[in-house]
N, C-alpha and C positions, 0 to 999 in steps of 0.2 A: 980374261981371267979376274984381274984387278977390278975391272968395272964390276963384274956379276958380284964380287965379294963387297964392295962398297953398297951396291943396291941392297944385297941382303941385310947389311947392317942397318942401312937407313930404315927399311922396313922392320926390323926388329926394334928398332929405337922408338919408330912412329907406335908400333904395338904396345910398347912401355909406357908409352907417354899416354896413349889412349887408356890403358888400364889403371895408369895412376889418376888420370882425370876422372874415370867412372869411379874410382874407390872414393878420390874425395867429395865428388857429387854425393854418392850413396852415403858415405860418414856425414854429410852436412844434412842431408834429409833423415836418415834414420836418428842422427843425435838432436834434430830438433824437438822442441817442448811440445809442438803437436803431434808428432808421432809417438812420443811418449804417453801422452794423454789417450791416444786411441787405442795402445796396446794396454793401458790401464782399464779402459773401459771393455774391450773385448776379454781380456783375463777376468775381471770381475763378473761379467753375463756369462761367461763359461763356467765358473765355479760356484758362483749364486753367493760369494762372499767379497767384499771390499779388498782390492788389491793395489797395492803402492809400488810403482818402480822407479828408483831414485836415478836412473840412468840407463841409456842405450847407446852403444857404438860399434863401429865395425873394426874388428881387430884384423891385422894383416900379418901378424906374427904370433906364432911360428907358422900358422896356415890361418889363411882368410875365416873369419867367423863371426857372426853377429852375436854381441856379449851385452846381457842385461846384469846391472848390478842393484844393488840395495832393493832386492824383492821382498816384500813384507804382505803375506796373506793375512788380514787382519781379523783373524779368528781370536778365540780367547783361551789359551794364551796364542800369541799369533806364531805363524811359520814363516821363518826368515831363510832368505839364500842370500848371502854375500855376491854371488856371481853365478852366472849362468850362460854357458857358451854353446852355442850351435853352430856347426861346421857342416854345411850343404856336401852331398854328394855332386862332385863337378862333372862325372860323366853322364849323371841323369839329367843334371841342370844344362847341359850342352844339347839335350835331347827333349829339352822343355818341360822335364818334369823335376818337380821339387821334392828331394829325399834329404832327410838327417843322417849326415854319414857319422858324425860324432857329436856325444853330448858330455859336457863337462860341468860339475857340478862342486863348488868350492865354498866351505864353511856354512854348511847348513844346519838347521837346528829344525828338528821334525818333533814336535811334543805330539804325544798320543792323543792328548785331548784336542788338537788342531786338526789331526787327521780324521778322528770320529765326527768332527763339525763339518769337513769339507765333504766326507763320504756321505753323510746324511744330508748335506745341502745337494748334492749330485742325485741322489736317489729321489729326493723331492721333484728335483726338474725332471727327472726321467718320468716319473709317475704323474707329473703335470702334463707332459708331452703325450702322454700314451691316453689320457682321458679327455684330452682336447680335441673337439671335433673338426675334423678336415686338415690336422696337422699330420703331414706325411713326413717319416723320417729321413733325414737327409743321409745317415750313414748307417749301412748294415755290418753288424761284426759278427764274424765267423772265425773257425779255427782252421782255415785253408792256409797252407804254407807260402810264404813270400814268394817262391819258385813259381807258382801259377802266374807271377807278373809277366814271364817271358811269354804267356799265352794271352797277355792282354787282360787278365783278371784280378789283377792285383787289388787288394783292399787298401782303404784309407789307412787302417791301422799299421799294415806293413810298410806303407810309404814313409809314415812318421815315426815310426821304431827305428832307434838310431843303431846303425850296424856296430857301433863302438861306444862304449859308456865309459866314462873315469868320475870316481867320487873321490873328493879329497877334503877329509875333516869334516864327516858328516855325522852329525849326532841325533840319537833317538831319545826322546826323554820319555819316560813310563808314566802312568798314571801316579805312580807313588814319589815321581820326582828324580829316580836315578835315571843316570845319563850314561849311554854307551855310543861311543864315538869310533868310526870305523873309515878306512881308506880302501878302495874298492876297485876294480877294473873288470870289463866284459867285452867279449867280441861275439858278436852272434853271425850265424851261418845263414845259408840262403834260406833255410827253413824257418828263421827268425827264432832257433833255439841255439842256446850257447855252444861256441865252439871252444871257447876257454874263459875262465873266470877266476879272479883271486880277490881274497879278503883279508884283511889284517885289522883287528881290534887293538886301538892303540889307546883306549880309556873305558872304564868301567867294567861292567860284568864279561868274564872269559878275556879280560885284558892280557896282551900278548900271543892270542891265537891267529896261526896262519893259516889259511887255507886255498886250495886250488882246485879247480875242476877242468877238466880236459875230455874233449870228445875221442871216444877210439875207434868208434863206429857208429853207423846209423842208429840211432835209438839207445846207444850206449856211452858213459861216462866215467871215467876214472876220477875218484875222490881221495884227497888225502888232507888231512887236518893234524896239526901240529898244537897241541895243547895241554897244558900241565905238565910237561915234562915228557910226554908220550905222544902216541899216534892214533889217529883213528883213519882207516883206508878201507877201499873197498870198490864196486862197481854199483852204478846206478843206471837204471834203465828206465826211459819216458816214452810213450807212445801215445796217439789219439785211438779211441774205438768207442763204438756205440754207445751210448748210456742207455740205461732202463728206461727214463724218461723221454727217450728221443733225443736226436743230436748228437754231438761229439762230446767225449769226455777225456780228460788227461788222465793217463794210468800211470803211476809211479811205482816202482819196485827196485830192490836193494838188498844188498849182502855187505855188511861193514864187519870188520874187525878192530877191536880196541885193544891196543897194548901199551902198559905201563903210564897209563894216565892219572893224575893224582885227581882223586874222585872231588875233594872240596875245591879244586880250579872248577869245576863244572857247576857247583852249586853256590859260589860267592854270590852275594856276601853272606848267605848261610852255610854254615859248615856242619851239618850235622853227622857227616861220615867223612873220615879222611883215611888215606891207604891207597896203594896201586891198584888200579881197574885192568882186569883181563877179561873181555866180553866178546860175543859173537852175537850180532843182530840181524835180524831180518825185518825188512819195513816193507807197507806197502800202502797205498792210496789211489782213491779215485777222486776225481771233481771235476766240475766245468770250466774252472778256472784256477790259474796256478797259487791265487790267494788262497783258493778253498781247500787246497792240498794240504796245509797247515791242520785245520781242524779236523780232516778226514784221514789223517796219517796213524796206522796201527802199526805197532812194532811189538816183536817178541825177542827177549834178551836173555842170554844165559850167562851168567857171571861169576866172577870169584875177585876178591878183595883181598891183598895181601898185605900184611900188617895193618890190618883196620883198627880203627878208633873209633868207636861210638861215642860222640859229643852231646852233652846236655843228658845223658841217661846212664845210671850206674845200676846195671843189672844184678850185681852182687848184692849192692846195698837193699835193692828193692826184695831179694829174697829174704836177706838176714833180717830186716826189720819188718817184715810182712806189712808193708804199707805204701805210703805214696813215694815215689822217688823223683825229685827234681833236681836237675842239674847233675854235675858229676862227669864221669868217663866210664867207658868199658874197653878194655884193650882185649883184642880178639886174634889169634893165631890164625885162624881161618874164617871166611864169610863167603856163603856161596849162594846162589838162587836162581831165581827166573823173574824177570820183570816183562808184564804186558802193558802196553799203553795205548789209550785211543783219545788222541788229540792231547790235551794238556793234562789227563787224568791217568795216573799209573797204578799198578795192582803188582805187588812182589808176592810171589808164591815161593812155597818151599824152601824158606830162609832156613839154611843151618849155619850155627855159629859156635865156635868152641874155643876156651881159653883156659889151659890147666885143669882146673876142677869144674869149671864154667861150662854148661853146654846150653843150648838154646836153638828152639824151633819155631817156626809161626808163619803167618800171613799178615801182610801189612798193605792198607791201601793208601794212596796219596790223591787227593782230590785237586780239581784244577786250581782251586784256592789255596792248596799247599796244606790242608788240613788232613791230620794223621788218624787212622781209624783200624782196629784188627787186634790180633790176639798173639802172644808170644808164650811159650812154655818153657821155663828156667829151671835146670837142674845146677845144683852146686853140691859137688862131692856126691855122696850118697843117697842125697834128698831125693824125694819124689819130685817130680817137675811141678812147678809152682806157676799156676795160671796167671797171667798178668793183661790187662787191656792197654793198649798203645793209643794214646790220643796226642792232643795239643796239635803242634803245627811243625814244620821243618825248621823253624827258627826257634822253637821252644817246645820240644817232645816231653812227654810225661808218660808215666806208666803206672797203673794201679792193680791192685787185685780185685778180681770180679766180686761181685756181692756174693754170689755163691760160696766162692773161693774163702772170703771174708768169716763167713759163718760157719764153714767146715773147718778152718783153723781153729776157730774157738771151741767148737765141739771136740776137735781131736786131741787140743791142748788140755781139756778138762777130763777125757776120758784116759788119754795115755799121755802125760805131758812131755814136751819135748819129741819124742818119737811120734806122736799122734798127729801132730801139726801139720806136717807135710801132707800126710796120707789125707788128712781131713780136707786141706785145700783142695786136693785133686777131686776127691769125692764130692766135695760140696760144690765145686765148679761144674761137674757133670749132673748133678741133681739139678744145678742151676739152669743149665742149657736145656735140660729134659722138660722142667717145667715152662720155660719159656716157649718151647714148641708146641707143648701140650695146650697152653692158652692162646698161640699165636701171637707170641711176643717175642 
């Protein structure tokens, strides 16, 4: 028995020494300057932009991994990664297949300009490959789930898509220079869709947001987001379906409930409105890729804002002065309405607001560039509704009387000073709209 134990011990020791020798040899080869230069050349050729890699090594703790440090894609501005770790799937590796089990990114800066430059370069390379005669594609991309690998039909995308991803201190810089930094994690299932995911915003827009996504059943996920002192929670469904153009499309649907969220936390740094938001939202989108779902997203929301304050716009002053309103605030007891969105543009319909003697109704559109356009009718006490045009932007909204209302106010004041002003504004606005329609304006 003792002899057998000693034999097993010597075999184990020999295996450890062998693995250590292999690790040291691999570390020396991977860490060589020749290997680093080769990786730089391959990465530069793949992206179509110069790529610099500061160093490459083999990390043995806490799990074996290949780590690249000091990565810089030399776009303008550059895209940088302090550290990138790739941990292989050992079960697949023992079967002679290379799979990425875990991807770790640390201290990453992703300027939107750099992302656009990389995407443009990749698009040019793809177009060049398509028009080059005799050039055969090396890889076919499709939406087939990774579970097909068991049947021997696994795609290259599924093989290289990490089963687990960890992001630490990853920053996105917008075209205007604002920075949003997040920590995130995700684990994929056999079908290459998330089993669970988490996100925490540590800097910038939506700072303090904590979100989680968890698969409940096939094609169904539970979403919960803590933001602005409240929650957004509900269920999302995503499945593949035939598209109208042929092939497969991703179809996203969902129902979300918002409870007690501070509105200004969602729109920072702009704060056109503050108050506690209660809302019910349905959403849907269909696109060929997950990236395309953002632009294809359509939502419908019914909302109420409690203790609302409209910043940058004083509706009472606008009515009293019968003129331009810039700056100020409007406090509201109630604010309710509906929102319809398409991509990054939104339409606010059936707006109803009241506060003491003030009441207002209207419709306002928000463009993708955050420009405002619309009309509201404001009543103060017993005055007839004063028609106002909403303009400006979310950051600097403004309201003015319509041209027809201005003329009507002047005529009403002349005919019946004081009393006739409001009635004249309403009549003048209606006449203005009628003439506009008559002349096609």
